[in-house]
Every structure is written in C-alpha cells, then in structure tokens.
C-alpha positions in Angstrom: 50.7 100.0 158.4 52.6 99.7 155.2 53.4 96.3 153.8 55.5 95.1 150.9 54.4 92.2 148.7 57.1 89.7 147.8 57.4 88.3 144.3 57.1 84.5 144.7 59.3 83.9 141.7 62.5 85.9 142.6 61.9 87.3 146.1 61.9 90.9 145.1 59.4 93.5 146.2 56.5 93.7 143.7 56.1 97.3 144.6 59.1 98.8 146.4 56.9 101.7 147.6 54.6 99.2 149.3 50.9 99.5 150.1 48.6 99.9 153.0 47.9 96.7 154.8 44.4 95.4 154.5 42.2 95.3 157.5 41.5 92.1 159.3 37.7 91.5 158.6 37.1 90.3 162.1 39.2 92.6 164.2 39.4 95.6 161.9 43.1 95.9 162.5 45.8 95.9 159.8 47.1 92.5 159.0 50.1 91.1 157.0 48.9 88.7 154.4 51.0 85.7 153.3 53.7 86.6 150.8 54.2 90.1 152.3 56.2 91.8 155.1 56.0 95.0 157.0 59.8 95.5 156.6 60.6 98.1 154.0 63.2 96.9 151.4 66.5 98.9 151.3 67.1 101.2 148.4 69.3 99.3 145.9 72.4 100.7 144.3 73.4 100.4 140.7 73.2 96.8 139.6 71.6 95.7 142.9 68.2 94.5 143.9 66.6 93.9 147.3 65.6 90.2 147.8 63.6 88.7 150.7 65.8 86.2 152.6 63.0 84.8 154.8 63.3 87.2 157.7 65.0 90.2 156.2 65.9 91.9 152.9 69.3 91.4 151.4 71.0 93.4 148.6 72.2 91.1 145.8 73.9 91.8 142.5 71.4 92.3 139.8 72.8 92.3 136.3 69.8 90.7 134.7 69.7 91.7 131.0 73.3 92.9 131.1 75.3 91.7 128.1 79.1 91.3 128.3 81.7 89.9 126.1 84.6 87.6 126.7 88.1 87.9 125.1 87.1 85.4 122.4 84.3 87.7 121.2 81.5 85.6 122.6 78.5 87.5 124.0 76.7 86.5 127.2 73.5 87.7 128.8 73.0 87.5 132.5 69.6 86.2 133.4 69.7 85.4 137.1 70.1 87.2 140.4 73.4 87.1 142.1 75.4 86.6 139.0 78.0 89.2 138.2 80.1 89.6 135.0 83.5 88.0 135.4 86.4 90.3 136.3 87.8 90.2 132.7 84.4 90.8 131.1 84.2 93.4 128.3 81.4 95.8 127.8 81.9 95.8 124.0 82.9 93.1 121.6 86.7 92.9 121.3 88.2 93.8 117.9 88.3 90.9 115.5 91.8 89.4 115.0 93.6 91.1 112.1 93.8 87.8 110.3 90.0 87.6 110.4 89.6 91.2 109.2 92.0 90.4 106.3 89.9 87.3 105.3 86.7 89.4 105.4 88.3 92.1 103.3 89.5 89.5 100.7 85.9 88.2 100.5 84.6 91.8 100.0 87.2 92.4 97.3 86.3 89.2 95.5 82.6 90.0 95.6 83.3 93.5 94.3 85.4 92.1 91.4 82.6 89.6 90.6 80.0 92.3 90.6 82.1 94.4 88.2 82.4 91.6 85.7 78.8 90.5 86.2 77.6 93.9 85.0 78.5 92.6 81.5 78.0 88.9 81.9 74.5 89.3 83.3 73.3 90.8 80.0 73.6 87.4 78.4 72.0 84.0 79.3 74.3 81.1 80.3 73.9 79.2 77.1 75.0 82.1 75.0 78.0 82.9 77.2 79.1 79.3 76.7 79.5 80.0 73.0 81.7 83.1 73.5 85.0 81.2 73.2 83.9 79.5 70.0 82.6 82.7 68.6 85.8 84.5 69.2 88.0 81.7 67.9 86.0 81.4 64.7 85.8 85.2 64.2 89.6 85.6 64.5 90.3 82.5 62.4 87.9 83.8 59.7 89.4 87.2 59.8 92.8 85.6 59.1 91.5 83.1 56.6 88.1 83.5 54.9 88.1 79.7 54.2 88.3 78.9 58.0 85.2 76.9 59.2 82.7 79.0 61.3 79.9 76.6 62.4 78.9 78.7 65.4 79.2 82.1 63.7 77.4 80.8 60.7 74.5 79.4 62.8 74.2 82.7 64.6 74.5 84.8 61.4 71.8 82.7 59.6 69.4 83.1 62.6 70.0 86.8 62.7 69.8 87.1 58.9 73.2 88.7 58.6 76.5 87.5 57.2 79.6 86.1 58.9 81.4 89.1 57.4 79.1 91.4 59.3 79.2 89.4 62.5 82.9 88.5 62.9 84.3 92.0 63.6 81.5 92.7 66.1 82.3 89.5 67.9 86.0 90.5 68.0 85.2 94.0 69.2 83.0 92.7 72.1 85.6 90.1 73.0 88.3 92.7 73.1 86.1 95.0 75.3 85.3 92.2 77.7 89.0 91.1 77.9 90.0 94.7 78.7 87.4 94.9 81.4 88.4 91.6 82.9 92.0 92.5 82.8 91.3 95.8 84.6 89.2 94.1 87.2 91.8 91.4 87.8 94.5 94.0 88.1 92.5 96.1 90.6 91.6 93.0 92.6 95.3 91.9 92.8 96.4 95.4 93.8 93.9 95.3 96.7 95.1 91.9 97.6 98.6 93.3 97.9 97.3 96.2 100.0 95.6 93.8 102.4 98.8 91.8 102.7 100.8 95.0 103.4 98.4 96.2 106.0 98.2 92.8 107.7 102.0 92.6 107.9 102.2 96.1 109.4 99.4 95.3 111.8 97.6 98.4 110.5 94.0 97.8 111.5 92.8 101.2 110.4 94.5 100.8 107.0 93.1 97.3 106.6 89.5 98.4 107.4 89.8 101.3 105.0 90.4 99.0 102.0 87.3 98.9 99.9 86.5 97.9 96.4 84.5 101.0 95.6 87.4 103.2 97.0 90.0 101.7 94.7 90.0 103.6 91.5 
C-alpha cells in the first residue's frame, strides 16, 4: 500500500510520489501512520498545490514566491497558500512617471557637470581654491597697475621663490582656462535642461531616457 506523508506546516504532500506503507510490527500488515494518508494527491496545475483538508486533498492557488507589482510601482511577494495576485497586478514594475524620470535625468546631468568641473578643482586642496579669487583679482590689478597691492600673490611668490611678475600672467592664464571650462560646462548643462523640458512637455519617454551627459557633445 502506498501512503502520502502530510507536511504538518502547510498540509502539502511531503513526497507527492508517496512511499510504501510501513508494516505493523504485530500484524505484519501495512499501516497508515499518523500524519499520512493512503489517498494520492491530485496533480496540481500551474500555480496550484494539493493541500490536505482533513479527509481529502484540495487544489489551492499556490503563488508562493511570486512577485507582482501594483500600479504605484510597489512590489509584493506572495508568501502564503491560497493567496492570488489581485486582478490588476502587474508582472513587471510599471514605468516611472515622466516627471520622476525628468527629475532623475536632471540629477544625472547635474552630477555629470559637477564631475567635469571637478576634474580641475580636484587637483587643488580646498584652502588653495579659496585663494583663487584673490589671486586673480590681484593678478589683473597688478597687470593694469604695477603699484597695485598684491598680498596674496606676493606671499605665494615668495614661498615659491619667484616674482609677482612671473606669477601674475600664469594666474590669469589659469583663471581664463577655468572660466572657459566652467562656461562650457554650464552651457552644456543648461542645454540638456532645455532638452529635458522639451521631452517632458512632449511626453517623449524614449527621448527623455536618451538624454545623457556623456552623449551631449
């Protein structure tokens, strides 16, 4: 005689194929131990499981482990027998609202712009960058009037053992290069901001997703 052990936790068959019933030690005849039945469980379909109902097997929905999404983008995992996904459940996360995509793209663009400028700024420590404004102002003032005071440039020049005459044009050159870079980055960022606004107004999801800092040359 074949018997089927019942899982005490969820009522399913521990081994749907069953096993041979053990023999009664006194009578030598097959016996059905507690927690088992000689009734074979029915073959379940997709997302079904056979569960023992006390005197018979029943087929119940079995979506355990199934993940579905609701319209708000929230994910849910079914962990219990008998629970089915709601009628409006989605198998994949719904597309994010276009406004959210636009906000994400703006953050990406801002990060790209910051990285572009950081490629220069990161070469200098904070305390030195804090003197850039004074260095440029003094260098331009000294270039226009050699009698203009240059306390910051003079201190730097003395420490480097060079002259203000040597240092001033280099400061101006670097300031002009940085200003050109910053202007180019700012213009690129603003252009992409305009592209985002245009795609958002047109409800162009593909166009919005295609906007990338690295692609904007």
